[in-house]
C-alpha positions in Angstrom: -86.0 41.6 -44.2 -84.5 41.4 -47.5 -87.5 42.7 -49.2 -87.3 45.9 -47.0 -83.7 46.4 -48.0 -84.7 46.0 -51.6 -87.4 48.4 -51.4 -85.2 50.9 -49.5 -82.5 50.8 -52.1 -84.8 51.0 -55.1 -84.0 47.5 -56.2 -87.2 45.6 -55.4 -88.9 45.8 -58.9 -85.8 44.5 -60.6 -85.4 41.7 -58.1 -88.7 40.4 -59.3 -87.8 40.1 -62.8 -85.8 36.8 -62.9 -83.4 35.5 -65.2 -83.0 37.7 -68.6 -81.4 35.6 -71.5 -80.0 37.5 -74.4 -80.8 36.2 -77.9 -77.3 36.1 -79.5 -78.3 36.5 -83.2 -80.3 39.7 -82.7 -77.8 41.0 -80.2 -74.8 40.4 -82.6 -76.6 42.1 -85.4 -77.4 45.1 -83.1 -73.8 45.3 -81.9 -72.6 45.7 -85.5 -74.5 48.9 -85.6 -73.3 50.3 -82.3 -70.9 53.4 -82.8 -69.1 54.1 -79.5 -68.0 57.7 -80.6 -71.5 58.7 -80.8 -73.0 56.4 -78.4 -76.0 55.2 -80.5 -77.2 52.3 -82.7 -77.0 53.7 -86.4 -80.1 52.1 -88.4 -81.4 53.1 -91.9 -84.1 55.1 -90.1 -81.9 57.2 -87.9 -80.0 56.7 -84.5 -81.6 54.8 -81.6 -80.2 53.8 -78.2 -80.9 52.5 -74.7 -82.4 55.5 -72.7 -83.0 56.1 -69.0 -86.6 55.7 -69.9 -86.1 52.1 -70.7 -84.3 51.4 -67.6 -87.1 53.0 -65.6 -89.9 51.0 -67.2 -88.2 47.7 -67.8 -86.3 47.4 -64.5 -88.0 49.7 -62.3 -84.9 51.3 -61.2 -84.7 54.9 -59.8 -82.5 57.0 -62.3 -82.5 60.4 -60.6 -80.0 60.6 -57.8 -76.3 60.1 -56.7 -74.2 57.8 -59.1 -73.9 54.3 -58.0 -70.2 53.8 -57.2 -67.9 52.8 -54.3 -65.5 49.9 -53.7 -65.7 46.5 -55.2 -64.0 43.4 -54.3 -64.6 40.3 -56.5 -62.8 37.9 -54.5 -64.7 35.0 -53.3 -64.0 35.3 -49.8 -65.6 38.9 -49.9 -68.6 37.7 -52.0 -69.2 35.0 -49.4 -68.7 37.0 -46.3 -71.0 39.8 -47.5 -73.7 37.2 -48.6 -73.6 35.8 -44.9 -73.7 39.4 -43.5 -76.5 40.6 -45.6 -78.7 37.5 -46.2 -77.6 35.2 -43.3 -76.2 32.5 -45.8 -73.6 32.0 -48.5 -74.5 33.0 -52.2 -75.5 30.2 -54.4 -76.1 29.7 -58.2 -79.7 29.1 -59.2 -80.4 26.3 -61.7 -84.0 27.1 -62.0 -83.7 29.4 -65.1 -87.1 29.4 -67.2 -87.2 30.1 -70.9 -90.4 30.8 -72.7 -91.0 28.9 -76.1 -94.0 30.5 -77.1 -94.8 30.7 -80.9 -93.2 34.1 -81.2 -90.0 33.0 -79.1 -89.6 29.9 -81.4 -89.9 32.0 -84.5 -87.2 34.3 -83.3 -85.0 31.4 -82.2 -85.0 30.1 -85.9 -83.8 33.6 -87.1 -79.8 33.8 -87.7 -77.5 36.7 -87.5 -77.6 37.1 -91.3 -81.4 37.3 -91.2 -81.3 40.1 -88.7 -78.9 41.9 -90.6 -81.2 41.8 -93.6 -84.1 43.0 -91.5 -82.1 46.0 -90.1 -80.5 46.9 -93.3 -83.9 46.8 -95.5 -86.3 48.1 -92.7 -87.1 51.0 -94.9 -87.4 49.3 -98.2 -90.5 50.1 -100.0 -91.4 53.2 -98.1 -90.8 56.8 -98.5 -87.8 57.6 -96.3 -88.7 61.1 -95.3 -92.1 59.9 -94.2 -90.5 57.0 -92.2 -88.0 59.5 -90.5 -90.9 61.8 -89.5 -93.3 59.1 -88.2 -90.8 56.7 -86.6 -91.1 56.7 -82.8 -90.2 54.3 -80.1 -93.0 55.0 -77.7 -93.8 51.3 -76.1 -94.5 53.0 -72.7 -97.1 55.5 -73.8 -100.1 55.4 -71.3 -98.4 52.6 -69.3 -99.3 52.4 -65.6 -96.0 52.8 -63.5 -95.3 52.7 -59.8 -95.9 56.0 -58.0 -92.3 56.0 -56.6 -91.1 56.1 -60.3 -92.8 59.1 -61.6 -90.5 61.7 -60.4 -87.7 59.8 -62.1 -89.4 59.8 -65.5 -89.1 63.6 -65.6 -85.3 63.2 -66.3 -85.4 60.3 -68.8 -84.5 62.9 -71.5 -81.3 64.3 -69.7 -78.0 64.6 -71.7 -75.4 63.7 -69.2 -72.8 61.2 -68.1 -74.0 58.0 -66.8 -71.7 56.4 -64.0 -71.9 53.0 -62.4 -68.8 51.5 -60.8 -66.7 50.4 -63.7 -68.8 51.8 -66.6 -68.9 55.3 -67.9 -71.3 56.0 -70.9 -72.9 59.1 -72.3 -76.6 59.3 -72.5 -77.4 61.0 -75.8 -81.0 61.9 -75.5 -80.5 64.7 -77.9 -79.7 62.3 -80.7 -82.6 60.1 -80.4 -85.5 62.7 -79.7 -88.0 60.6 -81.7 -87.7 58.0 -78.8 -89.3 60.6 -76.6 -91.9 61.6 -79.4 -90.4 64.6 -80.9 -88.8 65.5 -84.2 -85.1 65.2 -84.6 -83.1 68.1 -85.6 -79.3 67.8 -86.0 -77.8 67.0 -82.5 -74.7 68.5 -80.9 -71.5 66.9 -81.1 -71.2 63.5 -79.3 -69.1 63.6 -76.0 -65.9 62.0 -76.4 -65.2 59.3 -73.7 -62.0 57.1 -74.1 -62.9 53.7 -75.4 -61.0 52.0 -72.5 -63.2 53.9 -69.9 -66.5 53.0 -71.4 -66.4 49.7 -69.4 -63.3 48.5 -67.9 -63.0 44.8 -68.0 -63.3 43.0 -64.6 -61.8 39.8 -65.5 -59.9 38.1 -62.3 -60.2 39.5 -58.8 -60.5 43.2 -58.7 -60.3 45.5 -55.7 -60.9 49.1 -56.7 -62.4 52.3 -55.3 -64.3 53.6 -58.4 -65.1 56.9 -56.8 -61.3 57.7 -57.1 -60.8 56.0 -60.6 -63.9 57.7 -62.0 -63.8 60.9 -59.7 -63.6 63.4 -62.6 -66.6 61.7 -64.4 -68.8 61.5 -61.1 -68.2 65.0 -60.5 -70.0 65.9 -63.9 -73.2 64.1 -63.1 -75.2 67.0 -61.6 -74.3 69.0 -64.6 -76.4 67.3 -66.9 -79.1 69.2 -68.9 -82.6 68.2 -70.5 -83.2 68.2 -74.1 -84.8 71.2 -75.6 -87.4 69.2 -77.4 -88.4 71.7 -79.7 -92.1 71.0 -79.8 -92.9 74.2 -81.8 -89.9 73.7 -84.3 -91.1 71.7 -87.4 -89.2 68.9 -88.9 -86.7 70.3 -91.5 -85.7 67.3 -93.6 -83.4 69.0 -95.8 -81.4 70.0 -92.9 -81.5 66.8 -91.3 -80.6 64.9 -94.3 -77.7 67.2 -95.1 -76.4 66.7 -91.6 -76.9 62.8 -91.7 -75.1 62.4 -95.0 -72.1 64.5 -93.5 -71.8 63.1 -90.1 -73.5 59.6 -90.4 -73.6 58.6 -94.0 -70.3 56.5 -93.9 -72.0 54.5 -91.1 -75.3 54.0 -92.7 -76.1 55.7 -96.1 -79.6 56.8 -96.2 -81.5 56.3 -99.6 -84.1 59.2 -99.7 -84.7 59.0 -103.6 
């Protein structure tokens, strides 16, 4: 019965992933490169971010449809009553989390925040930067076999729009990370200004909110998103891109192209 509900709501694939543990040193080094005003990580090789393509492939979640929102009640009484109503029993905490200590994982665990900072800051050292910028691509899903039900959703991976999920509001800046979709990166449009306090409202303590009201204006904007003009026939113009980078981003991450 539970599996049927999970399949019907599009959460079946993510329910089979299990526990995901964050690796603090790497995450800390990345968070230092996050710029809320432009909604991307700023690295020496350009901007990168988590996209809807990552969400679809890693979690198997549908990404095209109505925003996920509604009432939330974080009181223990509500959580227990809903667990009994939906699953026939009270929710419990699992203590069966597994952590793989493969050779690669062990090597990563030995790294510190400082090591990752160095790796990020000098990821272009010894290479010609214009060549790096032209060839850098994040395409780990190329030729990957995905479930049939996800194919329609992958068509909107490069949308430029607001993302709303209960307490979180974020901008999906696909136009700033076009190399992650296999295209050249021209200077992007101005990033959408979202007040920092609305990026993700803190949910400490018991919260009872109707997010469709609190985030109503943001939710109304969801259908107005547009897809990126990938400019397949437009050649990469490094002089234009570097001029834009030094003006808009250079204070965050100076780019050495000498």
